[in-house]
N, C-alpha and C positions, 0 to 999 in steps of 0.2 A: 481605274480603267488596267494599267498594269499590273495593279493587286487581283485582279477579278480572272486574266488572262494566265495567269501564271502559278494560282490555285487552279484552273481546269487544268490545265497541262497538266498537274504536280496529280490530278485527279485523275485524268488523262494514262496516264503511265501509271497510277496505282492500278487500277485496275484492268492494263494489258498486263500488268507485272501479276495479278492474284486469278484472272482468266489461264494464263501460261502454264500457273506453278500448280492448278486446279489440273489441267491436261496433263500436263505428266503425274499424277499422281494416280491415274488414273489404270486399273488391273490393264495388266496386257495380253491377247487371248491366248484364253486355254491351248495346251498344244496336244497331242499321243500321239502315242509309238503299241504299234499291237505287234508284236514274235514269240513264237514261239510260245502261245497258247496264254502268254499273261500280255493283260492292258495295261501301258501306266501310263496315268491324264497327268500334266500338269499346269499348276494354276499359281501367277503371281500375284499376289495381295499387294500391289504395291508398293513399286520402287522409288518412291520421292526422294529428292535429298539429301531432308531432316532426321530420315526415319534414323533412328538405334541400329536393325534390320530391316534384312533385304529378306522376305520370304518370296516363301513356295507350296503352294498347297498342292500334296502329291498326294493322288490315289492310285495302287496297286490290285487287280483283281488277275482272281484263275481259278482254273478248276481241274489243273493238271497240273503243278508241280506246291510245294513250300516256298513262299515269301520269306526266306532267314537272313534277308540281306542287312549288314548296316549302313544304311541309306549316307551316315555324317563318315565312312569310308569310302563310300562309292562315287561319291558324288563330288563332281567340284564346277565353281561355276569360272566362265574363261571372257574375257572383254574382249572388243575389236581388236585390239592389242597383241593379243596372244595373253597375258596375263592370267594365270588361274588363279583360283580362288576355292578354302576348303570352308568346308558348311563351318558356323560353330555351334551347330545345336542339330538335333533332331528331336522334334516336339510329337510323338506319335505314339503308335501301337510300335508292340515290342513285336520283335523276327520271329517268322512261325505264321502258319495257318496260310489259309484262299483270296483274305481282305486283307489288304494293309493304308491305313490311312493315315498323314500326320502334316507337319508343315515342317518344312529344313531350313532353317534360319541361316543366313550369310552376312559380314559386315558390310558396312552400303559401300560399294565400286569404287573408288576415286576417284574424280573429275568430272565428264559427260561425255560414258564410252556409248560409241550408235549404234552396237548393238550386244547381246548376251547369247552364249552358250550356254544350256545347261547339260552335264553331260554325268549319264550313270552309266556304272559298268555294273554288267552280273546277273541284270535281273531278266529268267527264261533264257538267257543266252549271253556267250564271253563277247559279243559284244557291246562295245557301249551304245545308248541311248543319245544320239541330242537333242533337243527340244530349243528352240531358237527364235532367235524377237528382232526386232526391228528399232527400236527407241526414239528415233529423231529420224 
């Protein structure tokens, strides 16, 4: 009977861990910023602990100016401790035009941050646009 109980306990722990991992793999809510005639929408594509990259889908739309920023140079990810991380890649539309979309990639943030901010500077205005999420 002890074997069954310990097996049931192990199964319950495994299920609990699996559900926790599934919950943390869920994408965070999209965030948007609309300023100076430019709308920027950011969506996380799952920030899982075992992922090779942490990806953010970014869409920029305007009818008033050209979107010529190099997002890999004007973006930074900031954890709850204030540490900044630069992107490893931008995989998307080239600079120019009125509509751009792509994925900004970062190396996974070490540890288990409580919150993240994606900061993007110079899209439509000199101010920094801040997209923030609470992770737990």
